[in-house]
C-alpha positions as CSV (number, residue, x, y, z in Angstrom):
1,M,-62.3,12.8,-54.1
2,K,-59.9,9.9,-53.9
3,K,-57.0,12.3,-54.1
4,Q,-58.4,14.3,-51.2
5,Y,-58.7,11.1,-49.2
6,N,-55.1,10.1,-49.9
7,N,-53.9,13.6,-48.9
8,K,-55.8,13.4,-45.7
9,I,-54.3,10.0,-44.8
10,I,-50.8,11.4,-45.6
11,N,-51.4,14.4,-43.3
12,I,-52.5,12.2,-40.4
13,I,-49.4,10.0,-40.9
14,D,-47.2,13.1,-40.9
15,K,-48.7,14.3,-37.7
16,I,-48.2,10.9,-36.0
17,L,-44.5,10.9,-37.1
18,E,-44.0,14.4,-35.8
19,H,-45.6,13.6,-32.4
20,N,-43.0,13.3,-29.5
21,Y,-44.6,10.2,-28.1
22,F,-44.3,8.3,-31.4
23,K,-40.5,9.1,-31.5
24,M,-40.1,7.8,-27.9
25,L,-42.2,4.7,-28.7
26,C,-40.0,3.9,-31.8
27,I,-36.8,4.3,-29.8
28,S,-38.1,2.0,-27.0
29,I,-39.1,-0.7,-29.6
30,I,-35.7,-0.5,-31.3
31,S,-33.8,-0.6,-27.9
32,C,-35.8,-3.7,-26.8
33,F,-35.1,-5.4,-30.1
34,L,-31.3,-4.8,-29.8
35,I,-31.1,-5.8,-26.1
36,F,-33.1,-9.0,-26.8
37,N,-30.9,-10.0,-29.7
38,C,-27.7,-9.1,-27.8
39,F,-28.8,-11.3,-24.9
40,S,-29.7,-14.1,-27.2
41,Y,-26.3,-13.9,-28.9
42,I,-24.4,-13.9,-25.5
43,K,-26.5,-16.8,-24.2
44,S,-25.8,-18.8,-27.4
45,K,-22.1,-18.2,-27.0
46,I,-22.1,-19.2,-23.4
47,N,-24.0,-22.4,-24.2
48,L,-21.7,-23.1,-27.0
49,H,-18.7,-22.7,-24.8
50,K,-20.1,-25.0,-22.1
51,K,-21.1,-27.6,-24.6
52,S,-17.8,-27.6,-26.3
53,N,-15.9,-28.1,-23.1
54,S,-18.1,-30.2,-20.9
55,E,-20.0,-32.6,-23.2
56,Q,-18.6,-35.9,-24.1
57,I,-17.0,-36.1,-27.6
58,K,-18.8,-38.6,-29.8
59,I,-17.4,-40.0,-33.0
60,N,-19.3,-42.4,-35.2
61,I,-17.3,-45.7,-35.6
62,D,-19.6,-48.0,-37.5
63,N,-18.6,-51.6,-38.1
64,F,-16.7,-51.7,-34.9
65,S,-18.2,-54.5,-32.8
66,Q,-15.6,-55.1,-30.0
67,K,-16.0,-53.4,-26.6
68,L,-13.5,-50.6,-26.2
69,E,-12.1,-49.1,-23.0
70,E,-8.9,-47.0,-23.0
71,I,-7.7,-45.2,-19.9
72,E,-5.0,-42.5,-20.0
73,S,-3.7,-40.9,-16.8
74,Q,-2.2,-37.4,-17.0
75,K,-0.6,-34.9,-14.7
76,I,-0.4,-31.3,-15.7
77,K,1.1,-28.1,-14.1
78,H,-1.3,-25.3,-15.2
79,I,-0.3,-21.7,-14.8
80,V,-3.4,-19.5,-14.3
81,K,-4.0,-17.0,-17.0
82,K,-5.4,-13.5,-16.6
83,G,-9.1,-13.6,-15.9
84,E,-9.1,-17.4,-15.8
85,T,-11.2,-19.2,-13.2
86,L,-11.0,-22.7,-11.7
87,S,-14.2,-23.8,-13.5
88,D,-12.7,-22.6,-16.8
89,I,-9.7,-24.8,-16.2
90,L,-11.8,-27.8,-15.4
91,F,-14.2,-27.4,-18.3
92,N,-11.3,-27.2,-20.7
93,L,-10.1,-30.5,-19.4
94,G,-13.4,-32.0,-20.5
95,L,-15.2,-32.4,-17.2
96,D,-19.0,-32.3,-17.1
97,A,-20.9,-29.6,-15.2
98,K,-21.9,-31.9,-12.3
99,N,-18.3,-32.8,-11.5
100,V,-17.1,-29.2,-11.8
101,N,-19.8,-28.0,-9.5
102,E,-19.0,-30.7,-6.9
103,I,-15.2,-29.8,-7.1
104,L,-16.0,-26.1,-6.5
105,K,-18.3,-27.0,-3.7
106,T,-15.6,-29.1,-2.0
107,T,-12.9,-26.4,-2.6
108,K,-15.0,-23.7,-0.9
109,K,-14.8,-25.6,2.4
110,I,-11.1,-24.6,2.7
111,F,-10.5,-22.0,0.1
112,D,-12.5,-19.5,-2.0
113,P,-11.8,-20.6,-5.6
114,R,-12.4,-17.0,-6.8
115,N,-9.1,-16.1,-5.1
116,I,-6.9,-17.9,-7.6
117,F,-4.6,-15.4,-9.2
118,Q,-2.7,-14.9,-12.5
119,G,0.5,-16.8,-12.5
120,Q,-0.5,-19.3,-9.8
121,K,0.5,-22.9,-10.3
122,I,-2.2,-25.6,-10.1
123,I,-1.3,-29.3,-10.3
124,I,-4.1,-31.5,-11.7
125,E,-4.0,-35.3,-11.9
126,Y,-6.8,-36.7,-14.1
127,K,-7.6,-39.5,-16.3
128,T,-9.3,-39.7,-19.7
129,I,-11.6,-42.7,-20.3
130,I,-12.4,-43.6,-23.9
131,T,-15.2,-46.2,-24.4
132,N,-17.7,-47.1,-27.1
133,E,-21.5,-47.5,-26.8
134,I,-24.5,-48.1,-29.0
135,V,-26.7,-45.1,-29.6
136,N,-29.5,-45.2,-32.1
137,N,-28.1,-48.5,-33.6
138,Q,-24.8,-46.8,-34.1
139,N,-21.4,-47.5,-32.5
140,I,-20.2,-44.3,-30.9
141,L,-16.8,-43.4,-29.3
142,V,-17.2,-41.6,-26.0
143,R,-14.6,-39.7,-24.1
144,K,-14.9,-38.7,-20.4
145,S,-12.5,-36.9,-18.1
146,I,-12.2,-37.6,-14.3
147,V,-10.1,-35.5,-11.9
148,N,-8.3,-37.6,-9.3
149,S,-6.7,-34.6,-7.4
150,I,-6.1,-30.9,-7.6
151,S,-3.3,-29.2,-5.5
152,L,-2.5,-25.5,-5.2
153,S,-0.8,-23.2,-2.8
154,P,-2.6,-20.0,-1.9
155,D,0.3,-19.3,0.5
156,P,4.0,-20.3,0.1
157,E,3.8,-22.4,3.2
158,I,0.3,-24.0,2.7
159,I,-0.8,-26.7,0.3
160,M,-4.4,-27.5,-0.4
161,I,-5.5,-30.8,-2.0
162,I,-8.9,-31.8,-3.5
163,S,-9.1,-35.5,-3.9
164,R,-11.7,-37.7,-5.6
165,I,-13.1,-40.4,-3.3
166,S,-15.8,-41.8,-5.6
167,D,-17.8,-40.8,-8.6
168,E,-18.7,-37.2,-8.3
169,K,-17.6,-37.1,-4.6
170,Y,-14.5,-35.2,-3.4
171,K,-12.7,-34.4,-0.1
172,S,-10.5,-31.4,0.7
173,L,-7.3,-31.2,2.8
174,K,-5.3,-28.2,3.9
175,K,-1.9,-28.7,5.4
176,K,1.5,-27.0,6.0
177,K,4.3,-27.8,3.7
178,E,7.3,-29.7,5.2
179,L,10.1,-27.2,4.8
180,V,13.9,-27.7,5.1
181,K,15.9,-24.9,6.7
182,K,19.3,-24.0,5.2
183,I,21.8,-21.3,6.1
184,A,23.0,-18.9,3.4
185,K,26.1,-16.7,3.6
186,Y,26.9,-13.8,1.3
187,S,29.7,-11.2,1.3
188,G,30.9,-8.6,-1.1
189,K,32.0,-5.1,-1.8
190,I,29.7,-2.1,-2.2
191,E,30.3,-0.5,-5.7
192,N,26.8,0.9,-6.5
193,S,24.7,0.7,-3.3
194,L,24.2,-1.9,-0.6
195,F,20.8,-2.9,-2.0
196,V,21.9,-3.1,-5.6
197,D,25.2,-5.0,-4.9
198,G,23.4,-7.3,-2.4
199,T,20.7,-8.3,-4.8
200,E,23.2,-8.7,-7.7
201,A,25.1,-11.1,-5.4
202,G,22.0,-13.3,-5.1
203,I,20.4,-12.0,-1.9
204,S,16.6,-11.6,-2.1
205,P,15.3,-8.0,-2.1
206,N,13.3,-8.7,1.1
207,I,16.4,-9.7,3.1
208,M,18.3,-6.6,1.7
209,I,15.5,-4.3,2.8
210,E,15.5,-5.9,6.3
211,M,19.3,-5.5,6.5
212,I,19.0,-1.8,5.5
213,N,16.2,-1.2,8.0
214,L,18.3,-2.9,10.7
215,Y,21.3,-0.6,10.1
216,G,19.0,2.5,9.7
217,F,19.4,3.1,13.4
218,I,23.2,3.5,13.3
219,V,24.2,4.2,9.6
220,D,23.2,7.1,7.3
221,F,23.2,5.4,3.9
222,Q,23.6,8.7,2.1
223,R,26.7,9.9,3.9
224,D,28.4,7.0,5.6
225,I,28.7,4.5,2.6
226,R,31.8,4.7,0.4
227,N,33.0,2.8,-2.7
228,K,34.6,-0.6,-1.8
229,D,33.0,-0.7,1.7
230,E,32.3,-4.4,2.6
231,F,29.3,-6.3,3.8
232,E,28.5,-9.8,5.1
233,I,25.2,-11.4,5.9
234,L,24.2,-14.8,7.3
235,F,20.5,-15.8,7.1
236,E,18.0,-18.6,6.9
237,E,16.3,-20.0,3.8
238,Y,13.5,-22.5,3.6
239,F,13.0,-25.0,0.8
240,D,10.3,-27.6,0.0
241,K,11.0,-31.3,-0.6
242,N,11.6,-30.6,-4.3
243,G,14.4,-28.2,-3.5
244,E,12.3,-25.1,-4.5
245,K,12.9,-22.1,-2.3
246,I,9.7,-21.1,-0.4
247,K,10.7,-18.2,1.8
248,D,13.5,-16.4,3.6
249,G,14.0,-16.8,7.3
250,N,15.7,-14.6,9.9
251,I,18.9,-12.7,9.5
252,L,21.3,-14.3,12.0
253,F,24.3,-12.1,11.5
254,A,25.1,-8.9,9.5
255,S,28.2,-6.8,9.2
256,L,29.3,-3.6,7.5
257,N,32.9,-2.6,7.2
258,L,32.8,1.2,6.5
259,K,35.7,3.5,6.0
260,T,33.7,6.3,7.7
261,K,33.2,4.2,10.9
262,N,36.1,3.2,13.2
263,R,34.0,0.7,15.1
264,D,32.7,-2.8,14.8
265,L,29.3,-2.8,13.0
266,S,28.5,-6.5,13.5
267,T,25.0,-7.4,14.6
268,Y,23.7,-10.7,16.0
269,R,20.2,-12.0,16.3
270,H,19.3,-13.1,19.9
271,K,16.0,-14.0,21.5
272,Y,15.1,-11.5,24.2
273,K,11.7,-11.6,26.0
274,N,10.3,-14.1,23.5
275,R,11.1,-11.9,20.5
276,G,14.0,-11.6,18.1
277,E,16.3,-8.6,18.8
278,Y,19.6,-7.6,17.3
279,F,22.7,-6.8,19.4
280,N,26.2,-5.6,18.7
281,T,29.3,-7.6,19.8
282,K,29.1,-6.2,23.4
283,G,25.4,-6.9,24.0
284,S,23.8,-3.5,23.3
285,S,20.8,-3.5,21.0
286,V,21.2,-2.1,17.5
287,K,17.8,-0.5,17.7
288,R,18.1,3.1,18.9
289,S,15.6,5.5,20.3
290,L,15.4,7.4,17.0
291,L,16.2,6.6,13.4
292,V,19.1,8.4,11.7
293,T,17.1,9.0,8.5
294,P,13.3,9.0,8.4
295,V,13.2,8.8,4.5
296,N,14.7,5.9,2.6
297,G,16.7,6.7,-0.5
298,A,16.7,10.5,0.1
299,R,19.6,12.9,-0.2
300,I,20.3,15.9,2.1
301,S,19.5,19.1,0.2
302,S,19.9,21.5,3.1
303,R,21.8,21.1,6.4
304,F,21.3,22.3,9.9
305,G,22.5,25.8,10.7
306,M,22.4,29.3,9.3
307,R,21.4,29.7,5.6
308,R,19.7,32.0,3.1
309,H,16.0,31.0,3.1
310,P,15.2,29.8,-0.5
311,I,11.9,31.7,-0.5
312,L,12.1,34.5,2.0
313,G,15.6,35.5,0.7
314,Y,17.2,36.5,4.0
315,R,19.6,34.5,6.3
316,K,17.8,32.4,8.9
317,K,18.8,29.5,11.1
318,H,17.7,26.2,9.5
319,K,16.6,24.1,12.5
320,G,16.6,20.7,10.8
321,L,17.7,18.7,7.8
322,D,16.0,18.7,4.4
323,F,15.7,15.3,2.7
324,A,15.1,15.7,-1.1
325,A,13.0,12.8,-2.5
326,P,10.2,12.3,-5.1
327,T,6.7,13.4,-4.1
328,G,5.0,10.4,-2.5
329,T,8.1,8.9,-0.9
330,P,7.0,7.4,2.5
331,T,8.0,9.3,5.6
332,L,8.7,7.1,8.6
333,A,8.2,7.7,12.3
334,A,11.8,8.2,13.7
335,G,10.8,6.5,17.0
336,D,7.9,5.2,19.1
337,G,5.6,8.0,20.3
338,Y,2.3,9.7,19.8
339,I,1.1,12.5,17.5
340,N,1.3,15.7,19.5
341,K,0.3,18.0,16.6
342,I,-1.0,17.4,13.1
343,G,-2.4,19.9,10.6
344,Y,-1.6,22.4,7.9
345,S,-0.1,25.9,8.0
346,R,1.0,28.4,5.3
347,A,4.6,28.1,6.1
348,N,4.9,24.4,7.0
349,G,2.3,22.9,4.8
350,N,1.2,19.4,6.1
351,Y,3.1,18.8,9.3
352,I,3.3,16.2,12.1
353,F,4.9,16.6,15.5
354,L,5.7,13.3,17.3
355,K,6.3,13.3,21.1
356,H,8.6,10.4,22.1
357,N,9.1,11.0,25.8
358,D,9.6,13.9,28.2
359,T,12.9,14.8,26.4
360,F,12.6,14.2,22.7
361,E,10.2,15.4,20.0
362,T,10.5,15.0,16.1
363,V,9.0,17.3,13.5
364,Y,8.0,16.4,9.9
365,I,7.1,19.3,7.5
366,H,6.0,19.9,3.9
367,M,4.4,16.5,3.4
368,S,2.1,16.0,0.4
369,R,-0.4,14.1,2.5
370,F,-0.7,12.1,5.7
371,A,-0.9,8.3,6.0
372,R,-4.3,6.8,6.8
373,N,-5.7,7.1,10.3
374,M,-3.2,9.7,11.4
375,K,-4.7,12.0,14.0
376,K,-3.8,13.9,17.2
377,G,-3.1,11.5,20.1
378,R,-2.5,8.4,17.9
379,R,0.4,6.2,19.0
380,V,2.8,5.1,16.3
381,K,5.6,2.6,16.3
382,Q,9.2,3.3,15.1
383,G,9.4,2.9,11.3
384,R,5.6,3.3,10.7
385,V,4.7,5.3,7.6
386,I,3.1,8.6,8.9
387,G,3.0,10.6,5.7
388,Y,4.5,11.2,2.2
389,V,7.1,13.6,0.9
390,G,5.7,16.7,-0.8
391,A,6.2,20.4,-1.4
392,T,3.3,21.9,0.6
393,G,3.7,25.3,2.4
394,M,6.8,27.4,1.7
395,A,8.8,24.8,-0.2
396,K,10.4,25.1,-3.7
397,G,10.5,21.4,-4.4
398,P,9.5,18.1,-2.9
399,H,11.4,17.3,0.3
400,L,11.0,16.5,4.0
401,H,12.0,19.0,6.6
402,Y,13.0,16.9,9.6
403,E,13.8,18.2,13.1
404,I,14.8,16.7,16.4
405,R,14.0,18.7,19.5
406,K,15.5,18.1,22.9
407,K,13.5,19.7,25.7
408,G,12.0,22.0,23.1
409,V,15.3,23.1,21.5
410,S,16.2,22.0,18.0
411,I,19.5,19.9,17.7
412,N,21.4,18.8,14.6
413,P,19.9,15.4,13.5
414,A,23.1,14.6,11.5
415,K,25.1,14.5,14.8
416,F,22.4,12.8,16.9
417,R,23.0,9.2,18.0
418,G,20.1,7.7,20.0
419,T,20.7,5.5,23.0
420,A,20.4,1.7,22.8
421,N,17.0,0.4,23.8
422,I,18.4,-2.6,25.5
423,T,21.8,-3.2,27.2
424,L,22.3,-6.8,28.4
425,K,23.9,-7.5,31.7
426,G,24.7,-10.4,34.0
427,S,23.2,-13.8,33.1
428,K,21.5,-12.2,30.0
429,L,24.8,-11.0,28.7
430,K,26.4,-14.4,29.3
431,E,23.6,-16.1,27.4
432,F,24.0,-13.7,24.5
433,K,27.7,-14.2,24.3
434,S,27.1,-18.0,23.9
435,V,24.7,-17.3,21.0
436,R,27.2,-14.9,19.4
437,D,30.0,-17.4,19.6
438,N,27.8,-20.1,18.0
439,I,26.8,-17.8,15.2
440,N,30.5,-16.9,14.6
441,K,31.3,-20.6,14.4
442,L,28.4,-21.1,11.9
443,R,29.8,-18.2,9.8
444,N,33.2,-19.9,9.6
445,E,31.6,-23.3,8.6
446,T,29.3,-21.8,5.9
447,L,30.7,-21.3,2.4
448,N,29.8,-18.1,0.5
449,S,26.7,-18.6,-1.6
450,N,27.5,-15.8,-4.0
451,L,30.0,-15.6,-6.8
452,K,30.9,-12.0,-6.1
453,L,33.3,-12.6,-3.2
454,I,35.5,-10.1,-1.4
455,K,38.8,-9.7,-3.4
């Protein structure tokens, strides 16, 4: 009888274990247990971290009856680490939570402390106060940290200061740095490329890119540059009171001496209609109606004229230039205008037609994709990225097919030279010549900043 009873209980237990609801119930109980324990572990770690960084450090120093007060002032330059926050930095200095929260609250009035970034420099002036006190009839050593000021620069020209005005009270200040302008002059010979040789001479990449864009209207950097061609540039640099360079200023003068060009390629910065423009020696603007090359760093893989089509196999007139470049290389608008056509076709792939005026239109074919917000009718400025090099449509490899059409007829882009946007005359020309002469005088008075001088 007892054996039958035991078997009956075992059968009931087996049925319960085999039931689907029991399995789900077990899984739920186990999951809740794991989540609860994981949460408790994380919470304990967080509390331990806060406690270890924000609480006062207490050391038992029995038999020490004298009153102690030691104050040590410190100034540190902290470089923000990956994932580090301002509160992390302050807790690690030994500040308590109340002061940290007050500092963050004050900082938010002028700057979001969440926007500090890896590698940013933060200067903190603080003091550590060590005192002793009686706790439970024991003489205890107590350490407390107080921040006097925090300074950081979210922008090269801006400095923000958080200053302590009383216990747990702070004020914020945001101001522009006082900068000193200096003139830098560099010159050298082109042996690799203008960009490489310029940066190796000590010119910042930003200035070199600006110089290349400036000459993009009159120089084809793939065909016109030769070994031992010469360059010169005069530009502004700005430094803080400690002598640290903060930013580059304007290019005042640039010159290229190219074997392929039998004319003066000097350019001077001159204020025209409240904006900076660049003019040649005679007072015509360097900026032209259309760029010579709409893709930086590309090589011409196929020229204008009759050729055997690489896919169709028969001879056919090539109505533009092909610029070979890696997929994704930015394609620039050759001039100001509006998008007359945009879309996709089997032969052209992704294409854009830009209408510049009643006379000129430019065509961009085989792009991998369009830039954001490109649509029919949209106006674009010269140099604006409109798309990216690709191999869509009937193309064997990544390249940009570029055409210039004059009154609907394709012309050779390699031989096209756009007209100057501005030609100074009369009093405007006289004013420019005075500026030009002053810049030339400054060139002669300024020593070369680079070691790689013209030999």
